[in-house]
C-alpha positions as CSV (number, residue, x, y, z in Angstrom):
1,M,1.0,-12.1,24.0
2,K,-1.2,-12.4,20.9
3,R,0.2,-10.9,17.8
4,A,-1.5,-10.3,14.4
5,I,-0.5,-9.2,10.9
6,L,-3.2,-7.1,9.2
7,Y,-2.8,-7.6,5.4
8,I,-4.2,-5.1,3.0
9,H,-4.1,-6.1,-0.7
10,G,-3.6,-3.9,-3.7
11,K,-5.9,-3.2,-6.7
12,G,-7.3,-6.4,-8.2
13,G,-6.1,-8.4,-5.2
14,N,-8.0,-10.1,-2.4
15,A,-7.7,-11.1,1.2
16,A,-6.7,-14.7,0.2
17,E,-3.2,-13.3,-0.6
18,A,-2.6,-13.3,3.1
19,D,-2.4,-17.1,3.0
20,R,1.2,-17.1,1.8
21,Y,2.3,-15.1,4.9
22,R,0.7,-17.5,7.3
23,A,3.3,-20.1,6.3
24,I,6.3,-17.8,6.9
25,C,5.1,-15.8,10.0
26,P,5.0,-18.2,13.0
27,G,3.7,-16.5,16.1
28,F,1.4,-14.3,14.2
29,T,-2.2,-14.6,13.2
30,V,-2.4,-13.3,9.7
31,L,-5.7,-11.4,8.9
32,G,-6.5,-10.6,5.3
33,V,-8.7,-7.5,5.0
34,D,-11.4,-8.2,2.4
35,Y,-12.2,-4.6,1.5
36,Q,-14.3,-3.9,-1.6
37,G,-13.9,-0.8,-3.9
38,E,-11.1,1.1,-5.5
39,L,-11.6,4.5,-4.0
40,P,-10.3,5.7,-0.6
41,W,-13.7,6.7,0.7
42,E,-14.9,3.2,-0.1
43,A,-12.0,1.3,1.3
44,A,-11.2,3.3,4.4
45,P,-14.3,2.4,6.5
46,Q,-13.8,-1.3,5.8
47,I,-10.1,-1.2,6.7
48,M,-11.0,0.7,9.9
49,A,-13.5,-1.9,10.9
50,A,-11.0,-4.7,10.3
51,Y,-8.4,-2.9,12.4
52,D,-10.9,-2.3,15.3
53,E,-11.8,-5.9,15.3
54,A,-8.2,-7.0,15.4
55,R,-7.4,-4.5,18.1
56,R,-10.1,-6.1,20.3
57,Q,-8.4,-9.5,20.0
58,Y,-4.7,-8.9,19.7
59,D,-2.0,-7.2,21.8
60,D,0.3,-6.3,18.9
61,I,-0.6,-5.5,15.3
62,V,1.8,-5.3,12.4
63,L,0.5,-3.8,9.1
64,L,1.4,-5.5,5.9
65,A,0.1,-3.6,2.8
66,N,0.7,-3.9,-0.9
67,S,0.6,-1.2,-3.6
68,I,-2.4,1.0,-3.3
69,G,-3.3,-0.9,-0.1
70,A,-0.4,1.0,1.5
71,Y,-2.0,4.3,0.6
72,F,-5.4,3.3,1.9
73,A,-3.7,2.0,5.1
74,M,-1.8,5.3,5.7
75,L,-5.0,7.3,5.0
76,T,-7.0,5.2,7.4
77,L,-4.7,4.1,10.2
78,S,-2.2,6.9,10.7
79,D,-3.7,7.8,14.1
80,Q,-4.0,4.2,15.3
81,T,-1.6,2.0,17.3
82,L,0.5,-0.2,15.1
83,D,3.8,-1.8,16.1
84,Q,5.2,-1.7,12.6
85,A,4.3,-1.4,9.0
86,L,5.6,-3.4,6.1
87,F,4.9,-1.9,2.6
88,V,5.4,-3.9,-0.6
89,S,5.6,-1.9,-3.9
90,P,3.7,0.9,-2.0
91,V,1.9,3.8,-3.5
92,L,3.3,6.5,-1.2
93,D,2.4,9.7,-3.0
94,M,-1.0,9.2,-4.6
95,E,-1.2,12.8,-6.0
96,R,2.1,12.2,-7.8
97,L,0.9,8.9,-9.2
98,I,-2.3,10.5,-10.5
99,L,-0.4,13.4,-12.0
100,D,2.0,10.9,-13.7
101,M,-1.0,9.0,-15.1
102,M,-2.5,12.2,-16.4
103,D,0.8,13.0,-18.1
104,W,1.0,9.5,-19.7
105,A,-2.6,10.0,-21.0
106,G,-2.0,13.6,-22.2
107,V,-4.7,14.9,-19.8
108,S,-4.4,18.4,-18.2
109,E,-6.0,19.4,-14.9
110,Q,-8.3,21.7,-16.8
111,M,-9.5,18.9,-19.0
112,L,-10.0,16.6,-16.1
113,R,-11.9,19.2,-14.1
114,K,-14.2,19.9,-17.0
115,K,-15.0,16.2,-17.8
116,G,-14.9,14.8,-14.3
117,E,-13.7,11.4,-15.5
118,I,-11.5,10.4,-18.4
119,P,-10.7,6.7,-19.3
120,T,-7.2,5.9,-20.4
121,D,-5.6,3.5,-22.9
122,F,-3.8,1.8,-20.0
123,G,-6.9,0.8,-18.1
124,E,-7.2,3.5,-15.5
125,T,-10.0,6.0,-15.3
126,L,-8.8,9.4,-14.2
127,S,-11.1,11.2,-11.8
128,W,-11.2,14.8,-10.8
129,T,-13.1,13.9,-7.6
130,F,-10.4,11.4,-6.6
131,L,-7.6,13.9,-7.3
132,C,-9.4,16.5,-5.1
133,Y,-9.9,14.0,-2.4
134,V,-6.2,13.1,-2.3
135,R,-5.3,16.8,-2.0
136,E,-7.8,17.4,0.7
137,H,-6.6,14.4,2.8
138,P,-2.8,14.7,3.1
139,I,-1.0,11.7,4.7
140,A,0.6,12.2,8.1
141,W,2.4,8.8,8.8
142,Q,4.5,8.2,12.0
143,I,4.5,4.4,12.2
144,P,7.9,2.6,12.1
145,T,8.0,1.4,8.5
146,E,10.0,-1.0,6.3
147,I,9.6,-0.8,2.5
148,L,10.2,-3.4,-0.2
149,Y,10.5,-1.7,-3.6
150,A,11.1,-3.2,-7.0
151,G,13.9,-1.5,-9.1
152,S,11.8,-1.7,-12.3
153,D,8.5,-0.6,-10.8
154,H,6.6,1.1,-13.6
155,L,4.1,2.9,-11.3
156,V,6.0,4.4,-8.5
157,S,9.3,6.1,-9.1
158,R,12.5,5.3,-7.1
159,Q,12.7,9.0,-6.2
160,T,9.3,9.0,-4.6
161,V,10.2,6.0,-2.5
162,E,13.6,7.2,-1.5
163,Q,12.2,10.6,-0.5
164,F,9.5,9.0,1.6
165,A,12.1,6.7,3.3
166,V,14.3,9.7,4.2
167,E,11.4,11.9,5.4
168,H,9.9,9.1,7.5
169,G,13.0,7.3,8.7
170,A,11.8,4.2,7.0
171,G,13.9,1.2,6.1
172,L,14.2,0.6,2.3
173,T,15.1,-2.6,0.5
174,I,15.3,-2.6,-3.3
175,L,15.0,-5.7,-5.5
176,E,16.8,-4.5,-8.6
177,G,15.1,-5.8,-11.8
178,G,11.9,-6.6,-9.8
179,E,8.5,-5.4,-11.0
180,H,5.7,-3.6,-9.2
181,W,3.8,-6.9,-8.9
182,F,6.0,-9.5,-7.2
183,H,4.9,-12.7,-8.9
184,T,7.9,-14.8,-10.2
185,E,9.4,-17.5,-8.1
186,E,12.6,-15.4,-7.6
187,Q,10.6,-12.3,-6.6
188,L,8.4,-14.2,-4.2
189,A,11.4,-15.9,-2.6
190,F,13.0,-12.4,-2.1
191,L,9.7,-11.1,-0.6
192,D,9.4,-14.0,1.8
193,G,13.0,-13.5,2.9
194,W,12.4,-9.8,3.4
195,V,9.3,-10.3,5.5
196,K,11.1,-12.8,7.8
197,R,14.1,-10.5,8.1
198,V,12.2,-7.3,9.0
199,L,10.0,-9.2,11.5
200,M,13.1,-11.0,12.9
201,L,11.6,-14.4,12.4
């Protein structure tokens, strides 16, 4: 039986991040999805093409997605056959995140609708088109899912993650004190251990 892990990176990431999982996931071929773009209508066709190619070659496919990659994956693959999903620091409620960023920037819906796009001091550009797209494409996720969440995540609230876990029957592991971006030696060791545990390696 041929098994694959389909890895979907977050914003600013790349498919090469999949390399670290090849060393800790024996028995799986780890495929990094090299999608381009930061908007769902840009990323979705590329993720779908990668999934279709993997489905032609492998019997079992596990999804491993990071940050906004998890949102793109849920948006794109909710109707596809996946054995399991592993989400790291996932964006699970994109509308909530956009509204939070609007609040941080002091931008109202009326302002955003009028201007279309508004740059922020924290490096994100708020987009009315993006917000409308998110509202018009609700997520319907039924894949068995495990979530790794950092207790000090500054983007996604614990309440959002806990609510998603309850509503979807997902497993939830929390690294207290961890950050949205797992990058320290301790955080990465915890991540590696979590992946091996939930995949029963």
